[in-house]
Every structure is written in structure tokens, then in C-alpha cells.
N, C-alpha and C positions, 0 to 999 in steps of 0.2 A: 247155422242150425246143425251142421254135422258135428261140431264140437259139443254142443249140448247133448246130442244123441249119444256120442261117445262117452261123455261124462256119466250119463244115466246108465249106460251099459256097464261101465267100470264100477259104478256104485253098486249095481245089482250083483256083479260078480263078487265084490268084496263082502257084501251083506250075506250072500249065500255061503261063502267060504267060512264066515264066522258062525253062522247059524248051524252049519253042518257039524261043527265041533262044540256046539252048545255054549257059545259065548253068553255071558251074563249081562243083562241091562244094556242091550245094544241100542245105540242112539245114532241118528243121522242128522247132522246139522248142515243146513244150506247157508253158507257164509258168502255167497256171491254178493258183491256190493259192499261187503264189510271189510274185505281184505283182498289184496292182490296175490297173496300167497297161494290160495287154492279156492276152489268153488264149493267143495263138500268136505266135511270132516266126519269121519265115522269113529265113534268111541265105543269101546266094549271092555268088559272086565273078564278076567280069567280067575279061576278059583285057586290057582297056585302058580308059582313061577314056571313050572313045566307046562301048565295049561296055557299061560300067556304066550310062551314060546311056540307051542303047538298051533295056537290060533294064528299068530303072525306068520309062521311057516306055511300054513294052509293058504293064507291070503297071497303070499308070495308065489306059491306053487300054482294056484288058480289063475293069477294075473299073468304069470309067465306063459301058461298054456294058452291064454288069450292073446299072446303077443305083446304084452305090456311089460316093460322092464322098469323096475323102481328107480327113481332118481337117487334114493338113499334109504338106508335102514339104520336105525340107531337103537341101542339098548338091548340087543339080543343076548349079550353075555349074562347080564344080571337078571334080565327078563322080569323086571318089576314094572317097566314101562317100555314097550317096544313101539317105535314110531316107524311107519312105512310110508314113505313119500312117493306117491304115484302121480304127482303133478296136479291134475285137476281134483284128485281125491287123496286126502291124507288120512291115514288110519292110525289110531292110538289104541293099543291094547294094554291094559293096566291091571295091576292088582287092586282090589277094592280100596285098600287103605291109601294107596298112592292117588287113586282117582278122587277119593274124598278130599285129600289134601289140596290137590291142584284145581279141582272143580272147573274143568274145561267147559262143561255145558253151561254153567253159570256165566263164565267169562264171555263166551261167544254169543250166548243168547242175550246177554246184557248189552252187547255192542249195538245191535240194530233192532231191538225188540225180541220177543220170544219166538224165534224161528225154529227152535229145536222140536224135532218130532221123533217119536219112537219108531224104529223099524219093526214092522209086524211080521211075525212068523207066519209061514204059509199054512 
């Protein structure tokens, strides 16, 4: 049960970090039971490569403040798609055209039914 609570806490921190910098089309996918890679995927768009990088940097800063170190970060240089692997939560921040091309929401919601749900702003 503690792991579930920690995952929910981490998800909340990530969503708040993205909302604070005005991420576009923020989605939270619960992929428990669909993959052993992670429990939750958070997908968001930025309006430019600078915005994508700023969003990912804010996620990293907030999670580090909470004592969580990323397992890995990919794509920071080009900043078209930045992946932040936090273990139980994986964050994808993408430019809209990249997001449209890869359609991660469709891929993951198609695996085990439509479990995708939008994160609501406070």
C-alpha cells in the first residue's frame, strides 16, 4: 500500500510541476497491469522546444526537492521529446507534432482498454 501512496504522491508532484508552467493537453495514463515498465505515464505538450525543456526541467526540480532522483532523462538537447523516468511514473513532454506522430495515448489506452484520463487543473 505504501508503494501505491508514493506513486500517487509522485504523480501529483509531476502534474503540478507541469501545470505550473502551463503544459498543454496534460494526460495521465494508468498503465498498471499493462506493462512492467511503470505504473503511470504522464504525457504533456509544450508550445516550443524551449517550453518542452522548461517543463521537463521543472519536473526534475520538483521531484528532486521531494527526494526523488530520476532513473534517466532522455532528449533534453533537442527538446522535441523529453522523457523523464522516475520509476513508477514516466513523464513524456513533447512538441505537438511529435506527440501527434507517436500517439502514445492511443498506443497505451489501446493495450488494455481506454484507461486514459485527463488531469484536471485545480
